[in-house]
C-alpha positions, 0 to 999 in steps of 0.5 A: 670114407673116402682116402684124401691123403692125396689131396691133403698132401697136395694142399699141404704142400702147397701151404708149405709153398706160400708159407716160403714164398710170403717169407722170401717176399718179405725179406725182399721187400726190406732190402728193398726198402733199404735200397730205396732209403740209400736211393731216396738218401744218396739223392737228397745229398746229390740234390743238396751238393748240385744246389751248392755249386749252383749257388756259388755258380750263380754269386760268382756271375754276379759277382764278376761283373761289380768292380772291385769297389762295389757298387757305386752309393746311388741317392734317391734321384740318382739316375741309375747308371747304365752299367748297373741296370743288368747287374740289379736286373742279376741281382733281382733274379738271384733274391728270387732264386734264393727266395724260392730256395732255388739257392741255398739261402743259408750258404750266399749268407755264409759266402757274401752275405755281409758284403751283400747286405754292404752293398745293397746299403749302397743302393738302399735309397735308389731302390727305396724310392721307386715308384712301382712297390714290386720294383726290386721286391726278391732284392729286400726280401733277401735283405731281410733273410740274409739279416735274419739268418746271420750275415757271413763271410765278407767277399769271394775270392778273386785271383788276385787276392794275395791270400788266396 
């Protein structure tokens, strides 16, 4: 019989090396998995925070366009005041962003849902009588969604608000 001691020793050493390498890979993979989960959690938290910031900023920009007394009451036969046209466009755009989950519906509703619904009711007769059924569709959907989640809040404070 031939002496295989040298090759058996080499195989044993190589096998032991593979076992240790496999154990090391398993441990590193577990650590990498934990790090990836932490990164995913932090990314989601950052996304949620930015979405909230963008929602508030977008809504404040629209609110700044509206007179302190709110929107004028419009009837079905009202002629839309020139100053209202850009406001309604921005409200429609804001509604599209909320409805597509770019902006946060719950935060918007909490901040100004009641006020929004009050203002919407002032322009409802005008909106309902538009010839194009898609006219203000996102604004209509936003109204329905705010109703469903439950409106909160009233108005965003202004710099001149004594309760600030």
